[in-house]
C-alpha positions in Angstrom: -52.6 -129.2 -97.6 -51.1 -131.9 -95.2 -51.1 -134.4 -97.9 -49.4 -132.1 -100.3 -46.9 -131.2 -97.8 -46.1 -134.7 -97.1 -45.8 -135.8 -100.8 -43.5 -132.6 -101.5 -41.2 -133.8 -98.4 -41.1 -137.2 -99.9 -40.2 -136.0 -103.3 -37.5 -133.8 -101.8 -36.0 -136.7 -99.7 -36.0 -139.0 -102.7 -34.1 -136.2 -104.7 -31.5 -135.7 -101.9 -30.9 -139.5 -101.7 -30.3 -139.5 -105.4 -27.9 -136.7 -105.1 -26.0 -138.3 -102.2 -25.6 -141.5 -104.1 -24.5 -139.8 -107.3 -22.1 -137.8 -105.4 -20.1 -140.9 -104.3 -17.3 -142.1 -106.1 -18.9 -145.5 -107.0 -22.1 -144.2 -108.0 -23.7 -146.0 -111.1 -26.6 -144.7 -113.0 -28.6 -146.6 -115.7 -30.9 -144.4 -118.0 -33.3 -146.4 -120.0 -35.8 -145.0 -122.8 -37.1 -145.8 -126.3 -36.1 -143.9 -129.4 -36.4 -140.3 -129.2 -37.5 -140.5 -125.6 -34.8 -137.9 -124.3 -32.7 -140.4 -122.5 -29.5 -139.0 -123.9 -30.3 -135.5 -122.9 -31.3 -136.4 -119.3 -28.1 -138.5 -119.0 -26.2 -135.5 -120.3 -27.8 -133.2 -117.6 -26.9 -135.7 -115.0 -23.2 -135.4 -115.5 -23.3 -131.7 -116.5 -21.7 -130.6 -113.2 -18.6 -132.6 -113.7 -15.6 -130.4 -114.7 -13.8 -133.5 -116.3 -15.9 -136.2 -117.9 -15.2 -138.9 -120.7 -18.0 -139.3 -123.0 -17.8 -142.9 -124.3 -19.2 -143.6 -127.8 -19.4 -147.3 -128.7 -21.5 -147.0 -131.6 -20.5 -147.2 -135.2 -18.4 -144.1 -136.3 -20.3 -141.7 -138.9 -20.2 -142.6 -142.3 -20.9 -141.2 -145.9 -22.7 -144.4 -146.7 -25.3 -143.8 -144.1 -26.1 -139.9 -143.9 -28.8 -140.4 -141.6 -26.7 -142.1 -139.0 -24.1 -139.5 -139.5 -26.4 -136.7 -138.7 -27.5 -138.5 -135.4 -23.8 -138.7 -134.4 -23.2 -135.0 -135.5 -26.3 -134.0 -133.4 -24.8 -135.7 -130.3 -21.5 -134.3 -130.8 -22.7 -130.7 -131.2 -24.4 -131.0 -127.7 -21.2 -132.1 -125.9 -19.4 -129.2 -123.9 -15.7 -128.6 -125.1 -14.2 -129.7 -122.0 -15.6 -133.3 -122.4 -13.3 -135.8 -123.8 -14.8 -138.1 -126.2 -13.5 -142.0 -126.5 -14.9 -144.1 -129.4 -14.4 -147.7 -128.6 -16.2 -151.0 -128.0 -13.8 -152.0 -125.2 -16.1 -150.9 -122.5 -14.4 -153.0 -120.1 -11.0 -151.5 -120.6 -12.5 -147.9 -120.3 -14.2 -148.8 -117.1 -11.1 -150.3 -115.4 -8.7 -147.7 -116.4 -11.1 -144.6 -115.8 -9.9 -141.8 -113.5 -12.7 -139.4 -114.4 -16.6 -139.8 -114.5 -17.9 -141.7 -117.5 -21.0 -141.2 -119.7 -21.6 -144.3 -121.9 -23.9 -143.8 -124.7 -25.3 -146.2 -125.3 -25.3 -149.9 -124.5 -27.7 -150.7 -127.4 -25.3 -149.4 -130.0 -22.3 -151.1 -128.3 -24.3 -154.4 -128.2 -25.0 -154.1 -132.0 -21.3 -153.8 -132.6 -20.3 -156.6 -130.2 -22.8 -158.8 -132.0 -21.0 -158.2 -135.1 -17.6 -158.4 -133.8 -18.3 -162.0 -132.3 -19.9 -163.3 -135.5 -23.5 -163.5 -134.3 -25.0 -161.8 -137.4 -23.3 -164.3 -139.7 -23.8 -167.2 -137.6 -19.9 -168.0 -137.0 -19.2 -171.1 -134.9 -18.8 -170.3 -131.3 -20.3 -166.9 -131.4 -22.7 -167.7 -128.6 -19.4 -168.2 -126.2 -17.5 -165.2 -127.6 -20.6 -163.1 -126.8 -21.0 -164.5 -123.2 -17.5 -163.7 -122.5 -17.6 -160.0 -123.8 -20.7 -159.5 -121.8 -19.4 -160.8 -118.5 -16.1 -158.9 -119.0 -18.2 -155.8 -119.3 -20.4 -156.7 -116.3 -17.3 -157.4 -114.1 -15.7 -153.9 -115.0 -19.0 -152.2 -114.3 -19.1 -153.7 -111.0 -15.7 -152.8 -110.1 -15.8 -149.2 -111.5 -14.3 -146.6 -109.1 -15.6 -143.6 -110.9 -19.1 -142.4 -111.4 -20.8 -144.0 -114.4 -23.8 -143.1 -116.1 -24.9 -145.5 -119.0 -27.7 -144.9 -121.6 -29.5 -147.9 -123.0 -32.6 -148.7 -125.1 -35.7 -150.0 -123.4 -36.7 -152.7 -126.0 -39.2 -154.8 -124.2 -42.4 -152.9 -124.8 -42.6 -153.1 -128.6 -43.9 -155.9 -130.8 -41.9 -159.1 -131.2 -39.5 -158.5 -133.9 -40.1 -160.2 -137.3 -36.7 -161.4 -137.8 -34.3 -163.6 -136.0 -31.6 -161.0 -135.7 -34.1 -158.5 -134.3 -35.3 -161.1 -131.8 -31.9 -161.9 -130.7 -30.9 -158.3 -130.2 -34.0 -157.5 -128.2 -33.5 -160.6 -126.0 -29.8 -159.8 -125.3 -30.3 -156.4 -124.7 -33.1 -156.8 -122.4 -31.0 -159.4 -120.3 -28.0 -157.2 -120.4 -30.2 -154.2 -118.9 -31.5 -156.4 -116.1 -27.8 -157.1 -115.1 -26.6 -153.5 -115.3 -29.8 -152.5 -113.4 -29.1 -154.9 -110.5 -25.8 -153.3 -110.1 -26.8 -149.6 -110.0 -27.3 -146.8 -107.5 -30.0 -145.3 -109.6 -32.1 -146.4 -112.7 -34.5 -144.1 -114.6 -36.8 -144.8 -117.4 -37.4 -141.8 -119.7 -40.9 -141.7 -121.5 -41.7 -138.9 -123.8 -39.2 -136.6 -122.0 -40.4 -137.5 -118.5 -38.5 -139.1 -115.9 -39.6 -142.1 -113.9 -37.2 -143.2 -111.3 -37.4 -147.0 -110.8 -36.8 -148.4 -107.3 
C-alpha cells in the first residue's frame, strides 16, 4: 500500500507541476504524435479552459480537388468551440509575436509542408535551403519570445521506415530537427501513442 500511495503522490505532484506551468503566461507546450494518435484532441483538451483562444491552422485550405483532405479539415472545424477564433496562415512568426490570447497551433507538420513549397524546396529552386533556414529561425525566435500560452501540435516522424523518396526524407529530417528545437524551448512535451499520453521529461 505504501508503494501505491507514493506512486499516486508522485503522479499528483507531476500533474500539479504541469498545471502550474501551463497557468503561467509564458507556458509553451508541444504535443507530438503519429497519424490518428489523438494528438489534436489532447491538445484541444489542454486549452479547453481558456475563454478566448486563437486556433492557428497553417495547413492547406480545403479544396474540392482533394475531398479526403477537405473531410479532415471539416472534422477539425466541427470540434472547435464557437468562441474560438480561427486564423489560417503560414506566417506563424507574426501570429506568435502579435498574439494577445492563448494559441493552439495545429500543426507544425502541415505548416512545414507548405513552407517547403513556398521556399521552392519541392521544385529545387536555387537558394531554397537558405530561405528555409530563415523561415525556421524566424519561427523559432518568435516561439521563444511568445508572451501568451501556446500549444503546438506536431507529427512524430522518426519512428517509421526511411521514406523511399528524396522529398519524404527531406520532410522527415527537417521536421524531426524542428521538433527537437521546439521541444528544447517548452515547459511541457507530451507524446501521444494510441490515445495514451506520455509526458516527456
